[in-house]
Structures are given as structure tokens and as C-alpha cells.
C-alpha positions in Angstrom: 13.5 -73.7 -122.2 11.5 -70.8 -123.7 12.5 -67.2 -122.9 10.1 -65.3 -120.8 9.3 -61.6 -121.5 7.0 -59.1 -119.9 6.4 -57.8 -123.4 7.4 -58.6 -126.9 7.2 -55.6 -129.5 7.6 -56.3 -133.1 7.8 -53.3 -135.4 7.3 -53.4 -139.2 8.0 -50.4 -141.4 5.0 -49.5 -143.8 2.7 -52.3 -142.8 -0.5 -50.5 -143.7 -3.9 -52.3 -143.7 -3.9 -51.5 -147.5 -1.0 -53.8 -148.0 -1.7 -56.3 -145.2 -5.5 -56.9 -145.7 -5.3 -58.7 -149.1 -2.6 -61.0 -147.7 -4.5 -61.7 -144.5 -7.7 -62.5 -146.5 -5.7 -65.0 -148.6 -4.2 -66.7 -145.5 -0.7 -65.7 -146.4 0.1 -64.3 -142.9 -1.1 -66.9 -140.4 0.8 -65.5 -137.4 -0.6 -61.9 -137.8 -4.0 -63.4 -138.5 -3.8 -65.4 -135.3 -2.8 -62.3 -133.2 -5.7 -60.3 -134.7 -8.2 -63.2 -134.0 -7.1 -63.7 -130.4 -6.3 -60.0 -129.6 -7.1 -56.4 -130.5 -6.1 -55.0 -133.9 -6.8 -52.3 -136.4 -5.4 -49.3 -138.2 -3.0 -47.0 -136.3 -3.2 -43.3 -137.2 0.2 -41.7 -137.7 1.5 -38.2 -137.4 3.2 -35.5 -139.4 6.0 -36.0 -140.6 5.9 -39.5 -141.7 9.6 -40.2 -142.0 10.6 -43.3 -139.9 13.1 -41.5 -137.7 10.4 -39.1 -136.5 7.4 -41.5 -136.5 9.2 -44.2 -134.6 10.5 -41.6 -132.1 6.8 -40.6 -131.5 5.8 -44.2 -131.1 8.6 -44.9 -128.6 8.1 -41.7 -126.5 4.3 -41.3 -126.7 4.9 -37.6 -127.7 4.6 -35.5 -130.9 7.7 -34.3 -132.7 7.3 -30.8 -131.1 8.2 -32.4 -127.8 10.8 -35.1 -128.7 12.4 -32.8 -131.3 13.0 -35.3 -134.2 11.4 -34.2 -137.4 13.4 -36.3 -139.8 16.9 -37.6 -140.6 18.5 -34.2 -140.5 19.1 -31.4 -138.1 19.3 -27.9 -139.4 21.8 -25.3 -138.3 20.7 -22.2 -140.1 20.7 -23.1 -143.8 23.1 -26.0 -143.3 22.3 -29.5 -142.2 23.9 -32.5 -140.5 22.6 -36.0 -139.7 20.4 -36.5 -136.7 22.3 -38.0 -133.8 21.7 -41.5 -132.5 20.6 -39.9 -129.2 18.5 -37.2 -130.6 15.0 -37.7 -129.0 14.6 -35.2 -126.1 12.0 -37.3 -124.4 12.7 -40.7 -122.8 12.0 -43.7 -125.1 10.1 -46.8 -123.8 13.3 -48.7 -123.0 14.7 -45.8 -121.1 11.5 -45.6 -119.0 11.6 -49.4 -118.4 15.2 -49.0 -117.2 14.1 -46.3 -114.7 11.8 -49.0 -113.1 14.6 -51.6 -113.2 13.4 -53.5 -116.3 15.9 -54.5 -118.9 15.4 -54.5 -122.7 16.8 -56.0 -125.8 16.3 -53.7 -128.8 17.3 -54.6 -132.4 17.2 -52.4 -135.4 15.2 -49.6 -133.8 16.1 -46.0 -134.5 17.9 -44.1 -131.7 18.2 -47.2 -129.5 21.8 -47.4 -127.9 23.3 -49.8 -125.5 23.3 -49.0 -121.8 23.3 -50.6 -118.3 19.9 -52.0 -118.9 19.7 -52.0 -122.6 21.3 -54.4 -125.1 20.9 -52.8 -128.5 21.8 -53.4 -132.1 21.5 -50.0 -133.9 19.5 -49.2 -137.0 20.9 -48.0 -140.3 19.3 -44.6 -139.9 20.3 -42.4 -138.1 23.9 -43.3 -138.9 26.0 -44.4 -135.8 29.4 -42.7 -135.2 31.0 -46.0 -134.5 30.3 -49.8 -134.3 29.3 -50.4 -130.7 30.2 -53.4 -128.6 26.7 -55.2 -128.8 26.9 -55.0 -132.6 30.4 -56.4 -132.8 29.4 -59.2 -130.4 26.4 -60.1 -132.5 28.4 -60.3 -135.6 31.0 -62.5 -133.9 28.2 -64.8 -132.6 25.9 -65.1 -135.6 28.1 -64.1 -138.6 27.1 -61.5 -141.1 24.8 -58.8 -139.8 24.2 -55.8 -142.0 22.5 -52.5 -141.1 21.1 -52.0 -144.6 20.6 -54.4 -147.7 23.7 -55.3 -149.7 23.4 -53.2 -152.9 22.6 -55.1 -156.1 22.3 -58.5 -154.4 19.2 -60.5 -155.1 17.4 -61.5 -151.9 19.3 -58.9 -149.8 16.1 -57.7 -148.1 15.0 -61.2 -147.3 18.5 -61.8 -145.7 17.9 -58.8 -143.5 14.9 -60.6 -142.0 16.9 -63.6 -141.1 19.7 -61.4 -139.6 17.3 -59.4 -137.4 15.8 -62.6 -136.1 19.2 -64.2 -135.4 20.5 -61.1 -133.6 17.3 -60.8 -131.6 17.3 -64.5 -130.6 21.0 -64.3 -129.6 20.5 -61.3 -127.4 17.4 -62.9 -125.8 19.7 -65.8 -124.8 22.7 -63.8 -123.5 20.9 -60.8 -122.0 17.7 -62.4 -120.7 15.8 -59.2 -120.8 12.4 -58.3 -119.4 11.2 -56.7 -122.7 12.2 -57.4 -126.3 11.8 -55.0 -129.3 12.7 -55.8 -132.9 12.0 -53.8 -136.1 11.9 -55.1 -139.6 12.4 -52.9 -142.6 9.5 -52.5 -144.9 9.4 -54.9 -147.9 7.4 -52.2 -149.7 9.8 -49.2 -149.4 11.4 -50.1 -152.7 9.8 -50.5 -156.1 9.1 -54.2 -156.5 6.4 -56.5 -157.7 3.6 -57.9 -155.6 5.1 -61.3 -155.5 8.4 -60.1 -154.1 6.6 -57.9 -151.6 4.4 -60.8 -150.5 7.4 -63.0 -150.1 9.1 -60.6 -147.7 5.9 -60.1 -145.7 5.5 -63.9 -145.4 9.1 -64.2 -144.2 8.5 -61.6 -141.5 5.3 -63.3 -140.5 7.1 -66.8 -140.3 9.9 -65.2 -138.3 7.3 -63.7 -135.9 5.8 -67.2 -135.6 9.1 -68.7 -134.8 9.6 -66.0 -132.1 6.3 -66.7 -130.5 7.2 -70.5 -130.5 10.3 -69.9 -128.4 9.2 -66.8 -126.3 6.5 -66.8 -123.5 5.5 -63.1 -123.6 2.8 -61.7 -121.3 2.1 -59.0 -123.9 2.6 -59.1 -127.7 2.5 -55.8 -129.8 2.9 -55.7 -133.5 3.0 -52.1 -134.8 3.7 -50.1 -137.8 4.3 -46.4 -137.4 3.1 -45.4 -140.9 1.8 -47.2 -144.0 2.7 -47.6 -147.6 0.6 -47.2 -150.7 1.8 -49.4 -153.6 2.2 -46.6 -156.1 3.1 -42.9 -156.0 1.9 -41.7 -159.4 3.4 -38.1 -159.5 6.3 -36.3 -157.9 5.5 -32.7 -157.0 8.6 -30.5 -157.2 7.6 -28.1 -154.5 10.6 -25.7 -154.8 10.1 -25.5 -158.5 6.4 -24.5 -157.9 7.5 -21.9 -155.3 10.1 -20.6 -157.7 7.5 -20.1 -160.4 5.2 -18.3 -157.8 7.9 -16.0 -156.7 8.5 -17.3 -153.2 11.8 -19.0 -153.9 15.1 -17.8 -155.4 17.6 -19.9 -157.3 21.3 -19.6 -157.9 24.2 -21.4 -159.5 25.1 -24.9 -158.0 28.6 -24.2 -156.6 29.0 -26.8 -153.9 27.0 -24.9 -151.3 25.0 -27.2 -149.1 21.4 -27.4 -150.4 18.3 -29.1 -149.2 19.0 -32.8 -148.3 16.9 -35.6 -149.7 15.6 -38.8 -148.0 18.0 -40.9 -150.1 21.0 -39.4 -148.4 20.0 -40.7 -144.9 22.9 -43.2 -145.0 25.9 -41.3 -146.0 28.4 -42.4 -148.6 32.2 -42.1 -148.3 33.9 -39.1 -149.9 34.9 -39.7 -153.4 32.2 -42.4 -154.1 30.3 -40.5 -156.6 29.6 -37.0 -158.2 27.2 -36.1 -155.3 30.0 -35.6 -152.8 31.3 -32.1 -151.8 33.5 -31.0 -149.0 32.5 -27.7 -147.5 34.9 -26.1 -145.0 36.4 -29.5 -144.2 33.0 -31.1 -143.5 31.3 -33.6 -145.7 28.0 -32.5 -147.3 25.7 -34.1 -149.8 23.8 -32.2 -152.5 20.6 -33.7 -153.7 21.1 -36.0 -156.8 18.1 -34.4 -158.4 19.6 -30.9 -158.3 23.1 -32.0 -159.3 21.6 -34.1 -162.1 20.4 -30.8 -163.7 23.7 -29.3 -162.9 22.9 -25.6 -163.1 20.6 -24.3 -160.4 20.2 -24.8 -156.6 17.9 -23.3 -154.1 19.1 -20.0 -152.7 17.8 -20.4 -149.2 18.9 -17.1 -147.9 17.3 -15.2 -150.7 14.0 -17.0 -150.6 10.9 -16.3 -148.8 9.8 -19.9 -148.3 11.1 -23.3 -149.3 10.9 -27.0 -148.8 14.0 -28.1 -146.9 13.3 -31.8 -147.2 10.5 -33.8 -148.7 10.2 -35.9 -145.5 9.2 -32.8 -143.5 5.9 -32.4 -145.2 5.9 -28.6 -145.0 7.4 -25.3 -146.0 9.9 -23.4 -143.9 9.6 -19.6 -143.9 12.8 -17.6 -144.1 12.0 -15.7 -140.9 14.0 -12.7 -139.7 15.6 -13.3 -136.3 15.4 -17.0 -136.7 17.3 -17.8 -140.0 20.8 -16.4 -140.5 19.6 -14.1 -143.4 15.9 -14.1 -142.7 13.8 -11.8 -144.9 10.3 -12.2 -143.5 9.6 -10.0 -140.5 7.1 -10.6 -137.6 4.6 -8.1 -139.2 4.4 -10.3 -142.4 4.8 -13.8 -141.0 1.2 -14.8 -140.2 -0.1 -13.1 -143.5 2.6 -15.0 -145.5 1.6 -18.3 -143.8 -2.1 -17.8 -144.8 -1.0 -16.9 -148.3 1.1 -20.0 -148.6 -1.7 -22.2 -147.3 -4.2 -20.9 -149.8 -1.7 -21.2 -152.6 -1.0 -24.9 -151.9 -4.6 -25.7 -151.3 -5.5 -24.4 -154.8 -2.8 -26.7 -156.4 -4.2 -29.7 -158.3 -2.4 -32.8 -159.5 -2.5 -33.9 -163.1 -5.5 -36.2 -162.4 -7.5 -33.3 -161.2 -7.4 -34.1 -157.5 -6.0 -31.6 -155.0 -2.3 -32.1 -154.6 -2.7 -31.9 -150.8 -5.1 -33.5 -148.4 -4.4 -30.8 -145.8 -2.5 -27.6 -145.7 -2.5 -25.7 -142.3 -0.4 -23.9 -139.8 2.0 -26.3 -138.1 0.3 -25.8 -134.7 -2.5 -28.1 -135.9 -0.1 -31.1 -135.8 2.8 -30.0 -133.7 3.3 -28.5 -130.3 5.9 -28.4 -127.6 9.2 -26.7 -126.8 10.9 -27.7 -130.1 8.1 -26.8 -132.5 10.1 -23.9 -134.0 12.5 -26.4 -135.5 9.7 -27.6 -137.7 8.3 -26.3 -141.0 5.9 -23.3 -140.5 3.3 -24.7 -142.8 2.4 -28.3 -142.9 1.4 -29.7 -146.3 0.3 -33.4 -146.4 0.3 -34.8 -150.0 -2.7 -36.6 -151.4 -2.5 -40.3 -152.1 -0.5 -40.8 -155.2 1.6 -37.7 -154.8 5.2 -37.6 -153.5 7.1 -34.4 -152.6 10.5 -33.5 -154.0 12.8 -30.5 -153.2 14.2 -30.5 -156.8 14.4 -27.5 -159.1 13.9 -27.6 -162.8 11.6 -29.4 -165.2 7.9 -29.6 -164.8 6.1 -29.0 -161.5 4.7 -32.6 -161.6 6.6 -35.5 -162.9 5.5 -39.2 -163.3 6.9 -41.5 -160.6 5.7 -44.8 -162.1 5.2 -47.5 -159.4 7.3 -45.9 -156.6 5.6 -46.6 -153.1 4.3 -43.6 -151.1 4.1 -43.4 -147.3 0.5 -43.1 -146.0 -0.7 -41.8 -142.5 -2.2 -45.1 -141.4 -0.2 -48.0 -140.1 -1.2 -51.1 -138.2 -1.5 -52.3 -134.6 -2.2 -55.6 -133.0 -2.1 -56.3 -129.2 -2.5 -59.7 -127.8 -2.0 -61.3 -124.3 -3.9 -62.7 -121.3 -7.0 -60.6 -120.4 -7.1 -58.9 -123.9 -10.4 -59.9 -125.6 -10.7 -60.0 -129.3 -11.8 -56.6 -130.6 -11.2 -54.1 -133.4 -9.2 -51.0 -132.6 -10.9 -48.2 -134.4 -9.3 -45.1 -132.9 -5.7 -46.1 -132.1 -3.0 -43.4 -132.6 0.8 -43.6 -132.8 1.1 -41.7 -129.6 -0.9 -44.3 -127.7 1.4 -47.3 -128.2 4.0 -46.5 -125.5 1.3 -45.5 -123.0 -0.5 -48.9 -123.7 2.6 -50.9 -123.1 3.4 -49.1 -119.9 -0.1 -49.4 -118.6 -0.1 -53.2 -119.4 3.0 -53.4 -117.4 1.5 -51.5 -114.5 3.9 -48.7 -114.9 3.2 -44.9 -114.7 3.2 -42.9 -118.0 5.3 -39.9 -118.5 3.3 -36.7 -117.6 4.5 -35.3 -120.9 3.1 -38.0 -123.1 0.4 -37.0 -125.7 -1.1 -40.4 -126.0 -3.1 -42.5 -123.5 -3.5 -46.2 -122.9 -5.9 -48.0 -125.3 -8.9 -49.8 -123.8 -7.0 -53.1 -123.9 -4.9 -51.9 -120.9 -5.8 -50.6 -117.5 -5.6 -46.9 -116.6 -2.5 -46.0 -114.7 -0.9 -42.9 -113.2 1.5 -40.3 -114.6 4.9 -39.2 -113.3 7.7 -36.9 -114.4 10.6 -38.8 -115.9 14.0 -37.2 -116.5 14.6 -36.0 -119.9 17.6 -37.5 -121.8 20.7 -35.3 -122.3 21.2 -35.3 -126.0 23.3 -33.7 -128.7 21.0 -33.3 -131.7 23.6 -33.6 -134.5 26.4 -35.9 -135.5 29.1 -36.0 -138.2 29.8 -39.4 -139.7 32.4 -40.6 -142.2 30.0 -42.9 -144.0 30.8 -46.3 -145.3 29.8 -49.7 -143.9 29.0 -49.6 -140.1 
């Protein structure tokens, strides 16, 4: 007997039209093609920042990062940082709203999803969990190996993750019999690989989705990607090196003081596993590999006027007096400095002659809400083919070869009874959760920034309780 679901939501990291369309045209993704032909589909405009922890939080809550408070994989305490907690979003996620209305969910490999009375969840690799929970242990006992991230150095490790996600999801559908199921697949394009390997992984995800639809009767099917991927990022822009040369950033000797984190350190390594580890005041910290590789200089955050804390934030943080521990920029200079930084970055050109950034503005253009002051003060969105780095030293621009880049356009397909075939031309990341709730005839949160797409009926709004969260967590790393 097939499982019955009110909604099946399948999430794929980095599934941009730029990557999907050529495979759809060649008939390599029959399941996605069928959903697009029978339902509504099109590009999904994303947000700033584009890191998965923030973008997926926006998709699940229907709010911008200034409201849900997740700007990336790290939380900053002054000039120091720790990993974002697994319960970090400060707005209720879709499965929490469903539970409020008495609907249960099975959630596999989705950032910030944790098990509860109405939620059976298997965690994602990022943010790191503080412990192995009961649902994950039960899944491993039932299906065998289940990894949170690919096994390093093993051929076919990413392909194995697809099978493990499907096996875990199918097992929980059987034992939990939820009303709604949500499963996320890691992007096949987030690592530097050839087109044939990337196609093989997308085809595996498509085949897995087809198998799910064979055994699940779902009233609503949603396939979504919170951001896209371009196949190549031609140049790395070392923003802090640029700011240092322009006199906005100070540097000092690298003496083990915590520096700006990098995206690669989202999943922590155990102490003693390599030269990047440092222990600061009894607490593990990681210094960027790029900085340590140069071995001599690190960003002096306290002495700087502005800096890039992390490439995934897409913006500059001003060392503002009264907010940062040793702030140097007073209120009388803050707006003038932001204007100056905006003009400086707008004038920067990449080696190919194109502007380095597609947009450089005050953060208020993209972010609003009670937590906006935790964000960068100036938003800077890199142009296609440019990736950001917090490293110091070397040239301002460095060749990146074929490394993929995140792009601000993902993908959305919505299918089900009553949904006519159509092209979605103006869908936004914030609209996904409202669309699912409206399709289920449930009220939206009155704090959501998005609205139901035309495929779903209009519905009312209500005030949902905000989750109690602790934004930061310390982990001991290792396999979880």
C-alpha cells in the first residue's frame, strides 16, 4: 500500500535552471520533466546571503534573514565566532507550523530540523549537531550506513548519499506515517567535477524522486532549490586584501587568535587533525586555511574600519563603536563610510573587465527585521564568475579554475490536483512556505515576507509563537 501524504517536498541544493535545462532538454531527467509538464515550474529568485543554512531557513520560514536571524553557518560574538546552533532560526519553520495545526512531518537532511512530538527528523551535516539523536540512531540501525556528509576520498561517495537519503526517508515514512514529508539532497555541483559526473548525480536524484512518487500518493508535490550553481567561478576576489590596500583594514601577526571563518570549516574537525586547529581559552577555534597557508598575517578586526567576516555573508561589516568590542567608527561617520565603501566596491573591476559586483548597497535593500544588526552593513553581490574570499596576501584577484559558484536563481516545481501547467515567472524564495500552507488550507504567519503563488488559494494570516532558540553551539567535531 502506498503512503499517503498531504504534501511531499523535495529539496535539491544548487539546482539552477542553468544546470537543469540542458539535461531536461536531452531527456535525462524524466521525473522533473513530467512534474514541469503537468504542474507549474520556473526559476526561483533567491536572497542575500546565498549560503544554504540561511537560504533554506528563509525558504522554510517564509521570512528574510533579518527576521529569522540566520545569516550563515556562524554566529558572531564580538570578533569571535561559533557554529550556528541547530535550533537557530527565530521564526517557526514549516514543520513547526504544521505541528501547531496537528499535522506531523518527516524531515530528512534539512538544516535546523530537529525531532519533536510531531516531527521525525534526521539532521543535516550543517549546522553541526551537538549529539547523535534518537531518530538518526534508529535510522542507522534500520537501514545500515547513513552518513551526514560524503566519505572523504571515496569514489561514488556523493552518489551513495542519494541512496542513503532515500532509504532513510522511506523508512521514516513507514514507521512515522506523517502528513508531510520533506527530504533534501546535496548538490551534485557544489564540488569541482566534470559534466558527466554531475549529470550522473542529478539523474540519480531524478530517479530517486521517481521511485518516491511511485510509492507515495501526495496531494501536493514541491521540488525546490533555494539557490543555483554556475559551473565555473573564474576568479577569487580577496576582499580583505583589497580593503587592506585601500586603508580600511589592518593586519597583524597570526598568533592563534580567532580570525574570520571560511565556508570550508562548517563541519568541524577534531582537535589535532591538522595544522588549522587552535585552542583559544579552552575552546576550539579554526583559522582559515588560506590565512594559515600564508603563515604570517591575519586580519586585525579590532583595528580595522571594515572587513569581510565570511565570504558567505556577501557583505562588509563596519567596526562600529558601541556595537563591536573595540569599535572605531562613530555614529557621525557611519553613513558616510557606508557610502564610501559602496562607491569603492562599485568601481572595482574583475580581470575580464566586468564589474566585480552586480550590486553594492546598504543592507536595508535586502534585509529587514529585528536581527538585521547582526548582518553585514554593506551588501556586495559578486558578479557571475567571481567568488569572494576573506584571505589576506597575494593578488586581489586569483584564478579559481573550474570551481562552481552559487547564483541567486534556484528552481521551483509545484504539482498536484487542481494545479494547471504553467510557467512560474516571478516566484521568490520567501513564497515557498506560504504556498505550501495555502495549498493545505492553513493560515500563514503574519510575519512572513512571502505570499502564496497563483497555484494556491489565498488564505488568512495569524500570529504563531516564535521558537525559543540559543543561537550558538560548541561541538567537538568528528563523525556524527
